[in-house]
N, C-alpha and C positions, 0 to 999 in steps of 0.2 A: 663080236656085233659092228657091221663094218659103219664107217665114219662115214660123210658129206662134209662138204661146207659149202653156205652161202655167199655170196657175194660178198654181201655185210661183212660176214663174218672176217671175210679173206683182205677186206680194207681197216677194219681194224687192229684185227693180225700183228700187219704192216708196217702198223703204228706202236707193237709194244716195246719197250725196251731191250736187249738182248736180254738180257739176266727172264727176266718172263715169259720173250714166245720158247725160248728151256725145257723151261718146267710146263710151260703150259703144252711143246710137244708131249716131256713125257708125262705129266696126266692125263691127255690121249690116246698115247699107248698104253695105258692099266685100263682104260675105258671104254677102250675095243676090245681089251682078252676079259674084261669081270664089273662090268655100267657099273654091280651090285659092287664092289673094294667099299672098305669102313675109309679109306683115302679121302677117295673125292668128293664123302658129308652130298652124295648123290640124293638130291628132295623136290619135291613138288615147288609150282611159283604162282602163286595167285596172279590179280590183274600189275597191269598190262601185260602180262603173258600168260597170263590162263591158256594151261593145255602143254607148255612147256617143263624143261624142267631149269636143272639148275650145275653145276660139280665148282667145286672152290681147286683155282689153279693155285694160288696160293694165299695169305691166311683175308688177302681184301678183293684178288681176283679171281670171280667168275667169268662160265665158258656154260653158255644156251643152249638147251638147242631141246626138241621135243622128236617126238620119234614117227621118221616115214612108215616102216609095217614095223613086225615082230624080227627083222633082221637089220632097222634102218636107221641113225640116228643122222639128225641136219641141221650141224651147230649155225644159228642165228645171230649170238651177240657173246663177243670179249671186252668185259673192262674191269673198273673197281665198282666195291657195291655202290659208290659212291653214281655214280655215272651210268650206275643200267639202274638202280633203282629210285630216278629225285619221284 
């Protein structure tokens, strides 16, 4: 799976603690090889992210993406559960 990043995702990711950034890179690498890997807990989302999906970065951090096409995912948001789902 090809992975691209929205500028909003890049801005949000730049504010993450170093340990979380490292985990993010690890999880997105796994995602690019196998988007349905069980460890990612990949699942669909409802409002306000209807049509998007979420993967776990850590127990509390999530990354949100949508499918551009069958081969490309665009990551749009990253943050804690409470930051993303207020």
